C-alpha positions in Angstrom: 0.0 0.0 0.0 1.2 3.5 -0.7 2.2 5.9 2.1 -0.6 8.4 1.5 -3.5 8.8 3.9 -6.6 6.9 2.6 -9.8 8.7 1.6 -12.4 9.4 4.2 -15.6 11.3 4.4 -14.7 13.0 7.7 -11.4 13.8 9.2 -10.4 11.5 12.1 -9.5 13.7 15.1 -6.5 11.3 15.7 -4.9 12.6 12.6 -5.7 16.3 13.0 -2.6 16.9 15.2 -0.4 15.6 12.3 -1.8 18.2 9.9 -1.6 21.0 12.5 2.1 20.2 13.1 2.7 19.9 9.3 1.0 23.3 8.8 -0.8 22.3 5.6 -2.9 19.7 3.9 -2.1 18.3 0.4 -5.1 16.8 -1.4 -5.5 15.2 -4.8 -9.1 15.0 -6.0 -9.8 13.2 -9.2 -12.7 11.0 -10.3 -10.4 8.7 -12.3 -7.9 7.7 -9.6 -7.4 4.0 -9.6 -4.7 2.8 -7.2 -4.4 -0.5 -9.0 -3.5 1.2 -12.3 0.2 1.3 -13.0 0.3 4.9 -14.3 -1.6 6.0 -11.2 0.8 4.2 -8.9 3.7 6.0 -10.6 2.1 9.4 -10.1 1.4 8.5 -6.4 5.0 7.4 -6.0 6.3 10.8 -7.3 3.8 12.7 -5.1 4.8 10.7 -2.1 8.4 11.9 -2.6 7.1 15.4 -2.3 4.9 14.7 0.7 3.9 11.2 1.9 0.8 12.4 3.8 -1.0 13.3 0.6 -4.8 12.7 0.9 -6.6 11.2 -2.1 -10.3 11.5 -2.9 -12.5 10.5 -5.8 -15.7 12.0 -4.3 -15.9 15.8 -4.2 -18.3 16.0 -1.3 -16.1 13.8 0.9 -13.0 15.9 -0.1 -14.7 19.2 0.8 -16.0 17.8 4.1 -12.5 16.7 4.9 -10.6 19.9 4.6 -13.4 22.1 5.9 -13.3 20.2 9.2 -9.6 20.9 9.8 -10.0 24.3 11.6 -8.3 26.6 9.2 -5.3 24.5 8.2 -3.8 25.7 4.9 -4.9 23.4 2.1 -3.3 22.8 -1.3 -5.7 21.1 -3.8 -4.8 19.2 -7.0 -7.7 18.8 -9.5 -8.1 17.8 -13.1 -9.5 20.5 -15.4 -12.9 18.9 -15.9 -13.6 18.5 -12.2 -12.0 21.8 -11.5 -14.4 23.7 -13.7 -17.3 22.2 -11.9 -16.2 22.4 -8.3 -14.0 25.5 -8.0 -16.9 28.0 -8.1 -18.4 26.2 -5.1 -15.2 26.0 -3.0 -13.0 28.9 -4.1 -13.9 31.2 -1.2 -13.4 28.6 1.6 -10.8 30.4 3.7 -8.4 27.5 4.4 -8.2 26.6 0.7 -5.0 28.4 -0.1 -3.9 27.3 -3.5 -5.3 25.1 -6.4 -3.3 23.3 -9.0 -4.8 22.0 -12.2 -3.2 18.6 -13.3 -4.4 17.4 -16.6 -2.6 14.8 -18.6 -4.0 16.4 -21.8 -2.5 19.7 -22.9 -4.3 22.6 -21.3 -3.4 26.3 -21.6 -3.5 28.4 -18.5 -5.2 31.2 -20.3 -8.5 29.2 -20.5 -11.3 31.7 -19.7 -12.7 29.8 -16.7 -9.2 29.6 -15.1 -8.7 33.3 -15.3 -11.7 33.9 -13.0 -10.2 32.1 -10.0 -7.1 33.7 -8.4 -6.4 30.7 -6.2 -5.5 28.6 -9.3 -1.7 29.1 -9.2 -0.5 26.6 -11.8 -1.6 24.4 -14.6 0.4 21.2 -15.3 0.2 18.4 -17.8 3.3 16.6 -16.5 3.6 15.1 -13.1 7.3 16.0 -12.7 6.5 19.7 -13.3 3.7 19.5 -10.7 6.0 17.8 -8.2 8.6 20.5 -8.6 6.0 23.2 -8.0 4.7 21.5 -5.0 8.2 21.1 -3.5 8.7 24.8 -3.8 5.3 25.6 -2.2 5.8 23.2 0.7 9.3 24.5 1.2 7.9 28.0 1.2 5.3 27.0 3.9 8.1 25.4 6.0 10.3 28.5 5.6 7.5 30.9 6.7 6.7 28.8 9.7 10.1 29.3 11.3 9.8 32.0 14.0 12.3 34.6 15.0 12.8 36.6 18.1 14.2 40.2 18.3 15.7 42.3 21.0 16.5 45.9 20.3 19.6 47.7 21.7 17.5 49.8 24.0 15.8 46.7 25.5 19.2 45.3 26.4 20.4 48.5 27.9 17.2 49.6 29.7 15.7 46.3 30.9 16.3 45.5 34.5 15.5 41.8 34.3 14.5 39.0 32.0 10.7 39.7 32.4 11.1 42.7 30.2 12.6 40.9 27.2 10.9 38.8 24.5 10.0 35.4 26.1 10.8 33.2 23.1 14.3 34.6 22.9 14.9 33.5 26.5 13.4 30.1 26.6 14.8 29.0 23.2 18.3 29.7 24.6 17.5 27.6 27.7 16.1 24.9 25.5 19.4 24.7 23.6 21.4 24.5 26.8 19.2 21.8 28.4 18.8 19.6 25.3 22.5 19.6 24.4 23.6 18.7 27.9 21.3 15.8 28.5 22.2 12.2 27.8 19.9 9.9 25.9 19.7 6.1 25.3 18.1 3.9 22.8 15.2 3.7 25.2 14.6 7.4 24.4 14.0 6.4 20.7 11.6 3.7 21.7 9.6 6.1 23.9 9.4 8.6 21.0 8.1 6.0 18.6 5.5 4.9 21.1 4.6 8.6 21.6 4.2 9.1 17.8 2.0 6.1 17.5 -0.2 7.3 20.4 -0.4 10.8 19.0 -0.7 9.7 15.3 2.3 11.7 14.2 2.8 10.5 10.7 1.6 7.4 9.0 2.1 3.9 10.4 4.5 3.1 7.5 6.6 6.1 8.2 6.8 5.5 11.9 7.7 1.9 11.4 10.4 2.9 8.9 11.9 5.4 11.4 11.9 2.7 14.1 13.7 0.1 11.9 16.1 2.4 10.0 16.9 5.2 12.5 20.5 4.1 13.1 21.1 3.3 9.4 20.7 6.9 8.3 22.0 10.2 9.6 20.0 12.7 11.7 20.3 15.2 8.8 18.7 12.7 6.4 15.8 12.1 8.8 15.4 15.9 9.3 15.2 16.5 5.6 13.0 13.4 4.9 9.6 14.7 3.7 7.6 13.0 6.4 6.8 13.8 10.1 10.1 14.5 11.8 10.7 18.0 10.3 7.2 19.2 10.8 6.7 17.7 14.3 10.0 19.1 15.6 9.6 22.6 14.2 5.9 22.8 15.3 6.8 21.8 18.8 9.6 24.3 19.1 7.4 27.0 17.6 4.6 26.3 20.0 6.7 25.3 23.0 4.9 21.9 23.3 6.5 20.3 26.3 5.6 16.7 25.8 6.8 16.6 22.1 10.1 18.5 22.9 11.0 16.3 25.8 10.3 13.1 23.7 12.3 14.5 20.7 15.2 15.6 22.9 17.4 12.7 21.7 16.9 13.7 18.1 17.6 17.4 18.7 20.8 16.3 20.4 21.8 13.9 17.6 21.1 16.5 14.9 23.1 19.1 16.6 26.0 16.7 17.2 26.1 15.8 13.5 26.1 19.5 12.5 28.9 20.1 15.1 30.9 17.2 13.8 30.7 18.3 10.2 31.6 21.9 11.3 34.6 20.7 13.1 35.7 18.5 10.2 35.3 21.3 7.6 36.2 24.3 9.7 39.7 24.7 8.3 38.4 24.5 4.7 36.3 27.6 5.2 39.3 29.7 5.8 39.2 33.0 7.7 37.2 34.9 5.2 33.5 35.6 5.9 30.9 34.5 3.4 27.2 35.0 2.8 24.2 32.7 2.9 20.6 33.6 2.2 17.1 32.8 3.3 13.8 34.0 1.8 10.6 33.9 3.8 7.5 35.8 4.9 7.1 37.9 8.1 3.9 39.3 9.4 3.7 43.0 9.0 3.7 43.4 12.8 6.8 41.3 13.2 8.6 43.0 10.3 8.0 46.4 11.9 9.4 45.0 15.1 12.6 43.9 13.3 12.9 47.3 11.7 12.7 49.0 15.1 15.3 46.6 16.5 18.0 47.6 14.0 21.3 47.2 15.6 19.9 44.7 18.1 19.7 40.9 18.1 17.7 38.5 16.1 17.5 34.7 16.8 16.1 31.9 14.8 14.5 29.6 17.4 14.6 26.4 15.3 17.3 24.8 13.2 18.0 27.3 10.5 18.1 26.3 6.8 19.9 28.6 4.4 21.3 28.5 0.9 24.2 29.9 -1.1 21.8 31.0 -3.9 20.6 34.5 -3.6 18.3 34.0 -6.6 16.5 31.0 -5.1 16.0 32.8 -1.8 14.8 35.9 -3.5 12.1 33.9 -5.2 11.0 32.5 -1.9 10.7 36.0 -0.5 8.8 37.2 -3.6 6.4 34.3 -3.3 5.8 34.9 0.4 5.0 38.6 -0.3 1.8 37.6 -2.1 0.2 36.3 1.1 -2.2 38.7 3.0 -0.6 40.9 5.7 2.8 39.4 4.9 6.1 41.1 4.0 8.5 39.1 1.8 12.0 39.2 3.4 15.4 38.2 2.0 17.8 37.6 4.9 21.4 38.2 3.8 23.6 36.6 6.5 27.3 37.3 6.8 29.0 34.3 8.4 32.4 34.4 10.1 33.5 30.7 10.1 35.8 31.2 13.0 32.8 31.8 15.4 32.7 28.4 17.1 29.6 29.0 19.2 27.3 28.5 16.3 28.0 25.3 14.3 26.8 24.9 10.7 27.3 22.5 7.9 26.7 22.1 4.2 24.4 19.1 4.1 24.1 18.3 0.4 25.9 14.9 0.8 23.7 13.9 3.8 20.3 15.3 2.9 17.3 13.3 1.7 17.3 15.6 -1.4 20.8 16.6 -2.7 19.5 19.0 -5.3 21.0 22.2 -3.9 23.6 23.5 -1.6 21.8 23.9 1.7 23.6 25.1 4.8 22.0 24.1 8.1 22.7 25.9 11.3 22.0 24.4 14.8 19.1 25.8 16.7 18.9 29.3 18.3 21.4 31.0 15.9 21.8 34.6 16.9 22.5 37.5 14.5 23.1 41.2 14.8 20.5 43.2 12.7 22.2 45.5 10.1 20.8 47.5 7.2 17.2 47.0 6.0 16.3 48.1 2.5 14.1 47.3 -0.5 15.2 44.5 -2.8 16.9 45.8 -5.9 14.6 43.8 -8.3 11.4 43.3 -6.3 9.7 46.3 -4.7 7.6 44.1 -2.5 10.6 42.4 -0.9 12.9 43.8 1.7 16.5 42.8 2.3 17.7 42.4 5.9 21.4 42.2 6.5 22.4 40.0 9.4 25.8 39.4 11.0 26.5 36.2 12.9 27.2 37.3 16.5 30.7 36.7 17.8 31.6 34.5 20.8 32.5 37.6 22.8 29.5 39.8 21.7 28.9 42.2 24.6 25.0 42.2 24.4 24.9 38.4 24.1 27.2 38.1 27.1 24.8 40.3 29.1 21.9 38.1 28.2 23.8 34.9 28.9 24.8 36.2 32.3 21.2 37.2 33.1 20.1 33.7 32.2 22.8 32.0 34.3 22.0 34.3 37.3 18.2 34.0 37.1 18.0 30.2 36.9 21.4 29.1 38.3 20.0 26.9 41.1 18.2 24.5 38.8 19.3 22.0 36.1 17.5 20.3 33.2 13.8 20.8 32.7 13.4 22.4 36.2 15.7 25.2 35.0 13.4 25.9 32.0 10.3 25.8 34.1 11.9 28.2 36.5 12.6 30.6 33.7 9.1 30.3 32.3 7.7 31.3 35.6 10.1 34.2 36.0 9.2 35.6 32.6 5.5 35.2 33.2 4.8 32.3 30.8 2.7 30.5 33.4 0.6 28.4 31.1 3.7 27.0 29.4 5.4 26.3 32.8 2.3 24.5 33.9 2.3 22.4 30.8 5.9 21.4 31.4 5.3 20.6 35.0 2.3 18.4 34.2 4.4 16.5 31.6 7.2 16.0 34.2 4.8 14.7 36.8 3.6 12.1 34.3 7.2 11.0 33.9 8.4 10.6 37.5 7.4 8.8 40.7 10.2 10.3 42.8 8.6 11.9 45.8 11.0 14.8 46.0 10.4 15.7 42.4 6.6 15.4 42.8 6.6 17.6 45.8 8.7 20.2 44.0 6.5 20.1 40.9 3.3 20.4 43.0 4.7 23.3 44.9 5.5 25.1 41.7 2.1 24.3 40.2 0.5 25.7 43.4 2.5 28.9 43.0 1.4 29.1 39.3 -2.3 28.6 40.3 -2.1 31.3 42.9 -0.7 33.7 40.4 -3.5 32.7 38.0 -6.0 33.4 40.8 -7.2 29.8 40.6 -7.5 29.4 44.4 -9.2 26.0 44.4 -6.5 24.4 42.4 -3.9 26.2 44.6 -5.5 24.5 47.6 -5.6 21.2 45.7 -1.9 21.2 45.1 -1.1 22.1 48.7 -3.3 19.2 49.9 -1.5 16.9 47.4 1.8 18.0 48.9 0.6 17.1 52.4 -0.5 13.7 51.1 2.9 13.1 49.5 4.6 14.1 52.7 2.4 11.8 54.8 3.5 8.8 52.6 7.1 9.3 53.8 8.5 7.9 57.0 9.3 11.3 58.5 9.1 15.0 57.8 12.9 15.1 57.2 13.8 17.0 54.0 15.7 14.0 52.7 13.1 11.5 51.5 15.7 9.0 50.5 14.3 9.0 47.0 11.3 7.0 48.2 9.3 5.8 45.2 5.5 6.1 45.4 2.6 5.5 43.0 0.4 8.5 43.8 -2.1 9.2 41.1 -1.5 12.7 39.9 -4.5 12.9 37.6 -7.0 15.6 38.5 -10.5 14.3 38.5 -13.3 16.8 38.9 -14.2 15.4 42.3 -10.7 15.7 43.5 -10.7 19.4 42.7 -13.7 20.1 44.8 -13.0 22.1 48.0 -15.2 21.5 51.0 -15.6 23.4 54.3 -16.6 20.4 56.3 -14.3 19.8 59.3 -14.2 16.1 58.4 -12.7 17.0 55.1 -9.7 18.8 56.7 -6.9 16.5 57.8 -4.8 19.3 59.2 -5.1 22.8 60.5 -3.1 24.1 57.6 -5.5 22.5 55.1 -8.4 24.2 56.9 -6.7 27.5 56.6 -6.0 26.9 52.9 -9.6 25.9 52.2 -11.1 29.0 53.9 -8.7 31.1 51.8 -10.5 30.1 48.6 -14.1 30.4 49.6 -16.3 33.3 48.8 -18.6 34.7 51.5 -21.7 33.2 49.7 -20.1 29.7 49.6 -19.1 29.9 53.3 -22.7 30.8 54.3 -24.1 28.1 52.0 -22.1 25.5 53.9 -23.9 26.5 57.2 -20.8 25.9 59.3 -21.8 24.1 62.5 -20.6 25.2 65.9 -18.3 22.2 66.1 -16.9 23.0 62.7 -16.4 26.6 63.7 -14.5 25.5 66.8 -12.3 23.5 64.5 -11.4 26.6 62.5 -10.7 28.5 65.7 -8.3 25.7 66.7 -6.9 25.9 63.2 -6.1 29.6 63.8 -4.4 28.7 67.0 -2.3 26.0 65.3 -1.6 28.4 62.5 -0.3 31.0 64.9 1.8 28.5 66.8 3.4 27.4 63.5 4.4 30.9 62.6 5.9 31.9 66.0 9.5 33.0 65.8 11.9 35.1 67.7 10.8 38.2 65.7 7.4 39.8 66.5 6.0 42.7 64.4 3.6 44.9 66.2 1.9 46.6 63.2 -1.4 44.7 62.9 -4.8 45.6 61.6 -7.2 45.0 64.6 -10.3 42.8 63.9 -13.8 43.8 64.8 -15.2 40.8 66.7 -18.7 41.7 65.6 -17.6 40.2 62.2 -17.6 36.8 63.8 -21.4 36.9 63.8 -22.2 39.0 60.8 -19.6 37.6 58.4 -17.6 34.7 59.8 -15.5 34.1 56.8 -14.3 37.7 56.7 -13.6 37.5 60.4 -11.6 34.3 59.9 -9.5 35.9 57.1 -8.9 39.0 59.2 -7.7 36.9 62.1 -5.3 35.1 59.8 -4.0 38.4 58.6 -3.6 39.6 62.2 -1.5 36.5 62.9 0.6 36.9 59.8 1.2 40.6 60.5 2.3 39.7 64.0 5.0 37.2 63.0 5.9 37.9 59.4 7.9 40.8 57.8 5.6 43.6 56.6 6.5 42.8 53.0 6.1 39.1 53.3 4.1 37.7 50.3 1.7 35.8 52.6 0.6 39.2 54.0 0.1 40.5 50.5 -1.9 37.4 49.7 -4.1 37.9 52.8 -4.9 41.4 51.7 -5.8 40.0 48.3 -8.1 37.4 49.7 -9.9 39.8 52.1 -10.5 42.5 49.5 -13.1 40.6 47.4 -14.9 39.6 50.6 -15.5 43.3 51.2 -16.6 43.7 47.6 -19.2 41.0 48.1 -20.6 43.1 51.0 -20.6 46.1 48.6 -18.1 47.9 50.9 -16.0 49.0 47.9 -13.9 51.5 49.9 -12.7 48.9 52.3 -12.1 46.5 49.4 -10.1 49.1 47.6 -8.0 49.7 50.8 -7.0 46.0 51.0 -6.3 45.7 47.3 -4.0 48.8 47.6 -2.2 47.2 50.5 -1.6 44.0 48.6 -0.4 46.1 45.6 2.0 48.1 47.8 3.7 44.9 48.9 3.8 43.1 45.6 5.2 46.2 43.8 8.2 45.9 46.1 8.8 42.1 45.7 7.7 41.3 42.2 8.8 42.4 38.8 6.8 45.4 37.5 5.1 43.4 34.8 4.2 40.4 36.9 0.7 38.9 36.1 -0.4 39.0 39.7 0.0 42.8 39.7 -2.1 42.9 36.5 -4.8 40.9 38.4 -4.7 43.3 41.3 -4.8 46.4 39.2 -7.8 45.1 37.4 -9.6 44.3 40.6 -8.9 47.7 42.3 -10.0 49.3 39.1 -13.4 47.6 39.4 -13.8 49.0 42.9 -13.4 52.5 41.4 -16.0 51.6 38.8 -18.5 50.6 41.6 -18.1 54.0 43.2 -18.5 55.8 39.8 -14.9 57.1 39.9 -14.3 56.2 36.2 -11.1 58.0 35.5 -9.3 56.2 38.4 -10.9 52.9 37.2 -9.6 53.5 33.7 -6.1 54.3 35.1 -5.8 50.9 37.0 -7.4 48.9 34.2 -5.0 50.2 31.7 -2.1 49.4 34.0 -3.4 45.9 34.2 -3.7 45.7 30.4 -0.2 47.0 29.9 1.2 44.1 31.9 -1.2 41.6 30.5 -0.3 42.4 26.9 3.4 41.8 27.6 3.3 38.9 30.0 0.3 36.8 28.9 -0.6 34.9 25.8 -2.7 37.0 23.4 -5.8 34.9 24.0 -5.5 34.7 27.8 -8.9 35.0 29.7 -7.5 37.8 31.9 -6.8 39.9 28.8 -10.3 39.2 27.6 -11.8 40.3 30.9 -9.7 43.5 31.0 -10.7 44.5 27.5 -14.3 44.1 28.4 -13.9 46.1 31.6 -12.1 49.0 29.9 -14.8 49.0 27.2 -17.5 49.2 29.9 -15.8 52.2 31.5 -15.5 54.0 28.2 -19.2 53.3 27.7 -20.0 54.8 31.1 -17.9 57.8 30.2 -20.0 58.2 26.9 -16.8 57.6 24.9 -18.4 55.2 22.6 -15.7 55.1 19.9 -13.1 54.0 22.5 -15.5 51.5 24.0 -15.8 49.9 20.5 -12.0 49.5 20.3 -11.9 47.4 23.4 -15.1 45.5 22.8 -13.7 44.6 19.4 -10.5 43.3 21.1 -12.6 41.1 23.4 -14.6 39.9 20.4 -11.5 39.0 18.5 -10.3 36.7 21.4 -13.8 35.1 21.6 -13.9 34.5 17.9 -10.6 32.7 18.0 -11.5 30.6 21.1 -15.3 29.9 20.9 -17.7 28.2 18.5 -19.3 30.7 16.0 -22.7 30.3 17.8 -21.5 30.8 21.4 -23.6 33.1 23.5 -20.6 35.1 24.7 -20.1 36.2 21.1 -23.8 37.3 21.0 -23.1 39.5 24.1 -20.0 41.0 22.4 -22.1 41.8 19.3 -24.7 43.4 21.5 -22.2 45.6 23.2 -20.6 46.8 19.9 -24.0 47.2 18.3 -25.2 49.3 21.2 -22.1 51.6 20.9 -22.7 52.1 17.2 -26.3 52.9 18.0 -25.2 55.5 20.5 -22.9 57.0 17.8 -25.9 57.2 15.5 -24.1 54.8 13.2 -27.2 52.7 12.7 -25.9 50.7 9.7 -23.0 49.2 11.7 -25.3 48.8 14.7 -27.7 46.7 12.7 -24.8 44.5 11.4 -23.8 43.6 15.0 -27.4 43.2 16.3 -28.2 40.9 13.4 -25.2 38.8 14.3 -26.4 38.7 17.9 -29.9 37.7 16.7 -28.5 34.9 14.5 -26.8 33.3 17.5 -29.8 33.7 19.7 -32.1 32.1 17.2 -29.8 29.1 17.1 -29.1 28.8 20.8 -32.0 30.1 22.8 -35.5 28.8 23.4 -38.1 30.4 21.2 -39.6 32.3 24.2 -36.4 33.8 25.5 -36.8 37.6 26.0 -33.5 38.4 24.4 -35.0 37.6 21.1 -37.6 40.4 21.4 -34.9 42.7 22.5 -33.0 42.1 19.3 -36.2 42.5 17.2 -37.0 45.9 18.8 -33.4 47.3 18.6 -33.0 46.3 15.0 -36.4 47.7 14.1 -35.6 51.0 15.8 -32.3 51.4 13.9 -33.9 50.6 10.6 -36.5 53.2 11.4 -33.8 55.8 12.1 -32.2 54.9 8.8 -35.7 55.6 7.1 -35.7 52.0 6.0 -39.3 51.6 6.9 -39.9 48.2 5.2 -37.2 46.5 7.3 -38.2 48.4 10.4 -41.8 47.0 9.9 -40.5 43.5 9.5 -38.6 43.5 12.8 -41.3 45.4 14.8 -43.9 42.8 13.5 -41.6 40.0 14.8 -41.4 41.8 18.1 -45.2 42.1 18.3 -45.7 38.5 17.3 -43.3 37.4 20.0 -45.0 39.5 22.6 -48.5 38.2 21.6 -47.3 34.6 21.8 -45.0 34.6 24.8 -45.9 37.7 26.8 -49.7 38.2 26.3 -50.0 40.2 29.5 -47.4 42.7 28.5 -50.0 45.1 27.1 -47.9 48.2 27.3 -45.2 46.6 25.1 -47.7 45.3 22.6 -49.3 48.8 22.4 -46.0 50.4 21.6 -45.1 47.9 18.9 -48.6 48.2 17.3 -48.4 52.0 17.4 -44.9 52.1 15.8 -45.9 49.7 13.0 -49.0 51.7 12.3 -46.9 54.9 12.1 -44.4 53.3 9.7 -47.3 52.1 7.4 -48.8 55.5 7.5 -45.4 57.0 6.6 -45.2 54.5 3.7 -48.7 55.6 2.6 -50.0 52.1 3.2 -53.1 53.5 5.0 -55.2 50.4 5.2 -52.4 48.6 7.1 -51.8 51.7 9.2 -55.5 51.6 10.2 -55.3 47.9 11.0 -52.4 48.4 13.5 -53.9 51.6 15.0 -57.1 49.6 15.7 -55.0 46.8 17.2 -53.3 49.4 19.5 -56.8 50.7 20.5 -57.9 47.2 21.4 -54.8 46.6 23.5 -55.2 49.9 25.3 -58.4 48.6 26.8 -56.3 46.4 29.1 -54.1 49.3 30.2 -54.8 51.8 33.0 -56.6 54.8 31.6 -54.4 56.8 29.3 -56.4 59.3 27.3 -53.4 60.5 25.4 -52.8 57.0 23.8 -56.4 56.7 22.7 -56.5 60.3 21.4 -53.3 59.8 19.3 -54.7 56.5 17.8 -58.1 58.0 17.0 -56.5 61.1 15.5 -54.1 59.1 13.3 -56.9 56.6 12.2 -59.0 59.6 11.3 -56.1 61.1 9.3 -55.6 57.7 7.5 -59.2 57.5 6.6 -59.1 61.0 5.3 -56.2 60.0 3.0 -58.3 57.0 1.8 -61.2 59.3 1.0 -63.3 57.6 3.7 -64.4 61.0 5.2 -67.4 59.7 7.3 -65.2 57.1 9.0 -62.5 59.7 9.5 -65.0 62.1 11.2 -66.1 59.4 13.7 -62.5 58.8 14.8 -61.6 62.5 14.8 -64.6 63.3 17.1 -63.5 60.4 19.4 -60.0 61.9 19.4 -61.5 65.3 20.3 -63.4 63.7 23.3 -60.3 62.0 24.6 -58.3 65.2 24.2 -60.5 66.9 26.7 -59.4 64.3 29.3 -55.7 65.0 28.6 -53.5 67.3 30.6 -52.5 70.6 29.1 -49.0 69.3 28.4 -50.4 66.2 26.6 -52.7 68.4 24.5 -49.8 69.9 22.8 -49.0 66.5 21.3 -52.3 66.3 19.6 -52.3 69.5 17.5 -55.5 71.2 16.3 -58.0 68.3 16.3 -60.9 70.8 16.5 -59.7 72.5 13.3 -59.5 69.1 11.5 -63.0 68.1 12.7 -64.4 71.4 11.5 -62.8 71.3 8.1 -63.9 67.7 7.6 -67.5 68.6 8.6 -67.5 71.6 6.1 -66.2 69.2 3.4 -68.9 66.7 4.1 -71.6 69.4 4.1 -70.3 70.7 0.8 -70.4 67.2 -0.7 -74.0 66.8 0.7 -75.1 70.1 -0.8 -73.6 69.2 -4.2 -75.3 65.8 -4.2 -78.7 67.4 -3.6 
């Protein structure tokens, strides 16, 4: 059987990870594929040499279902001309369909009229070798563009006080290199990686089996350049910092580096002392390109193994090709290499590569360059040339960074060192991912306690208090499994199950659930006031917590006593026991700990929201500020925990209508979050929404839209298209456009909101009628009466069906619809809805103005219809109701008397004429 993936109607989720790692899908769709046919087998063999994960389909529907289920993975599609002409109009605008190639074994000119219509058709081929050459270039381009770079400007190096202020990827890729190249690996590492690949479905079974059987028969460079799963899996894991894959591939990274180093050492003398140039063409996002431009004179690192060539022409073509992609700048890197710089090994791999067609020079991972001149390409205006100089072994800036790294994580080795760095630079999610991977791979009690302690620290900084408690409880369990509390656990091996079931994460306040006083204290730390009261703590349980406080104080006693404590009002014990408990804990900590101890800061941070729950926002603010004052002294200025506190104190200012101060703190929170957190982090999402709400309260609707849009963008990347949170975002943005009198845009967002609500809500949900009314109102303001009527009628139908007692609402909708029909000169429909309004008004408390308006307008409509006698009846009724109205209301009715008199005169004249 060939190495390609077999046809299937729906993508198997087990294989999805393979395509994500690869970064693209290659599909061949042709009615006439027959894998038993010799010609077809030859074509497949050649295509497999390009990419042996090619997917083959003979059914168009199955093919389209397949690549539309892959969540935006770039897709390259091969079609024959007949099928292409039929199917391309239907699929051309699917976003993930990137490029189409027509492969017809009959001669076909690319100037065919139907081909000109579709810009995604890039090439037309009648020979398989020509098609394969094109695909090789396209796949190589995709691989080139997937390699990420990190930049650090000269000012960042000079002005930054610590690692937290530098680009994270630059830091941890350097640590990766140090760790991976110092670790020792055995054949067992290879076996573990193969098992890992099979479990994760990285690559086809045939390719994994081949790697297992032939690994030692071929060189690491050969495997790296082999068009299968090794290259894509390695580079994707390094790009995304995927802990499990990197750890499993550590042996291969080490082997590949060692071969490059060996070849460098062997050929070093042949290079001579003269510098030479190599080239690399790829695409950079506009944002990243601007960052490189601003960092001129600084450092740029390639965080993967770096592939270059001696051919400027070939690299220029790659850069030119990349420039055609949306929001992408084509870049030609011109790299000056001093062969005497021994810290960065490189090798010409032509003799060792899977494909020996060109002179490729491969550098080991994390190669660092100095950024030189940046200018437009001489031949291609849309391409920029960036000159890079390989950094010398004694480069001053590089030495500063290396010294920082050594100093900041000098106490740890191996993966612990990397995790420590990730925490220091605020990459908490990645640190957590690594620690969880390490937990799965060890049963050593000391390591498990260390990892749980670090995870508890991470969870506290993420404000996940329940999981913070869970890890502390787990640490206590681990310690109880040992023979003593001595710090040396003699490497005792245990089999504790570290998997976190939902039940095990639940925190209870029952005294029977607390196996120690310290656990009782921890569990109270994470409870809200409402939760505490819901538990209905018994007198016995409360005595247990009082005992816990006594034990807690006894454990903290030392020779030093600090006298500055916040006294606790004992009345709190009855009115708010949880707050009393936390205040007592703070009192104990203040008595025995240094004033800037992080546990005191944490106590302030736990107490503040309890005051917020009591709507005592000034006290809450005071405790948040005390927590901030300590953390600002002991944490880096851009630490995520400060971002959280700034956000929370900002919300207390919002609650007291001090919006400028609220905005000040929320923006401080955002400034940290945008630097220290991943772009889709929930805390960023929350802060964007909070800032948008403040601008809305300040009536600065344009600014509110900016931040609501940022929150929407995160939700769109994270959530299903019909998630109710998206509907809320659309409502907020639509409302802001409405406030700005930009009704056209307001309608766009309200209609998106309505579309989600119609899919997700029950048919009687009141949010539906809200959308109908708002959309109708905005159409009315745009003088689009027809659409306004449509939505007001939907609102009225909803009210009649699901809220039949909401007479005031139904009256308003009926009246508005009648007015719109009247404005559109559809007087019969106008009369119908005014009559409906009159009927509804009977169920409302007496309101003569409503009836007077309806009667007056019905009379006017009948007049327009020439039904003067009917008009007179209603106008006279309007006149009667007017007499019951207040003088202020009368002004709304105009001169009904004049209308009645004129109509009577007209009717009398008509009567006289008829006589």
